[in-house]
C-alpha positions in Angstrom: -62.7 137.1 -42.6 -60.3 140.0 -42.7 -58.4 140.3 -45.9 -56.1 142.8 -47.6 -54.8 142.6 -51.1 -52.1 144.7 -52.6 -51.6 145.7 -56.2 -49.8 148.3 -58.4 -46.2 147.2 -58.0 -43.9 146.9 -61.0 -40.8 148.3 -62.5 -40.0 152.0 -62.3 -37.0 154.1 -63.2 -35.2 156.2 -60.6 -37.1 159.5 -60.2 -40.3 157.8 -61.4 -43.6 157.2 -59.7 -45.9 154.3 -58.8 -49.2 154.1 -57.0 -49.9 151.1 -54.8 -53.4 150.0 -53.9 -54.6 148.1 -50.8 -58.1 146.6 -51.1 -59.7 145.5 -47.9 -62.5 143.1 -47.2 -64.2 141.7 -44.2 -64.0 145.0 -42.4 -64.3 148.7 -43.2 -61.6 151.4 -43.0 -63.3 152.9 -40.0 -62.3 149.7 -38.0 -58.6 149.9 -38.3 -55.6 152.0 -39.1 -53.9 150.8 -42.3 -50.1 150.7 -42.8 -47.8 150.1 -45.6 -44.6 148.2 -44.9 -41.8 146.9 -47.1 -39.1 144.3 -47.0 -36.1 144.2 -49.3 -34.1 141.0 -49.9 -31.7 140.4 -47.0 -33.1 143.4 -45.0 -35.4 143.8 -42.1 -39.1 144.7 -42.5 -39.6 148.5 -42.5 -42.8 150.4 -41.6 -43.2 152.9 -44.4 -46.5 154.8 -43.8 -49.7 154.6 -41.9 -53.1 156.3 -41.9 -55.4 156.3 -38.9 -58.9 154.8 -38.8 -60.4 158.3 -39.0 -58.1 159.3 -41.8 -57.1 162.4 -40.0 -53.6 161.3 -39.1 -50.8 160.1 -41.4 -47.3 159.1 -40.5 -44.2 158.3 -42.6 -40.8 156.8 -42.1 -38.0 159.4 -42.5 -36.8 157.4 -45.5 -39.9 158.2 -47.5 -41.1 161.5 -46.0 -41.9 164.1 -48.7 -41.8 161.5 -51.4 -44.6 159.1 -50.5 -48.3 160.0 -49.7 -50.8 157.7 -48.1 -54.5 158.2 -48.7 -57.8 156.3 -48.4 -61.1 156.1 -50.3 -63.8 154.9 -47.9 -66.3 154.4 -50.7 -64.0 151.9 -52.4 -62.7 150.5 -49.1 -59.2 151.0 -50.3 -55.9 152.7 -49.2 -53.3 154.0 -51.6 -49.6 154.7 -51.4 -48.4 157.3 -54.0 -44.7 156.9 -54.4 -42.8 159.7 -56.2 -39.1 160.4 -56.8 -38.4 156.7 -56.4 -34.9 155.6 -55.6 -33.2 152.2 -56.2 -33.2 151.7 -52.4 -37.0 151.8 -52.5 -36.9 148.4 -54.2 -38.8 145.9 -52.0 -41.9 143.9 -51.6 -44.6 146.3 -50.3 -47.4 145.0 -48.2 -50.4 146.6 -46.4 -51.7 145.7 -43.0 -54.6 146.5 -40.7 -53.2 147.8 -37.5 -54.1 146.9 -33.9 -53.6 150.1 -32.0 -52.0 153.3 -33.2 -50.0 154.2 -36.3 -47.2 155.6 -34.0 -46.6 152.3 -32.3 -47.0 150.2 -35.4 -44.4 152.2 -37.3 -42.1 152.5 -34.4 -42.0 148.7 -34.2 -41.6 148.4 -38.0 -45.0 146.6 -38.1 -44.3 143.9 -35.6 -46.7 141.1 -36.2 -48.3 141.5 -32.8 -49.7 144.9 -33.9 -51.1 143.5 -37.2 -54.7 142.2 -37.4 -54.1 141.0 -41.0 -51.6 141.6 -43.7 -51.3 140.8 -47.4 -48.8 138.9 -49.6 -47.3 142.0 -50.9 -46.5 143.5 -54.3 -43.0 143.9 -55.7 -41.6 147.3 -56.5 -38.4 147.4 -58.5 -36.7 150.7 -59.1 -34.0 150.3 -61.7 -32.7 152.0 -64.8 
């Protein structure tokens, strides 16, 4: 059974950092690209970042480019999202998902469910002073 579980959310001050983790089970990172998305209260889902199944390609939404970094550790079967220079508008529930197809399409569609093989419940990130 495919499963992903997020962790690492919490409270951060503006300008601070957090690192989110996405643990996967039931498959290996070679099988799927992995994406991070987020959804703030009252807002639409947003695709934030994605790393290809090979790990060679990464993509970012313009809103997080140069602040967030996605990475993977095949030995631990985990994907990470390092978030720096956090802003209040980054406050949201962040979730990870295994992607059907390419990162480009997944992010362009803001992680439409039809491109997700599995996704997690999410972890809350609250950026506030």
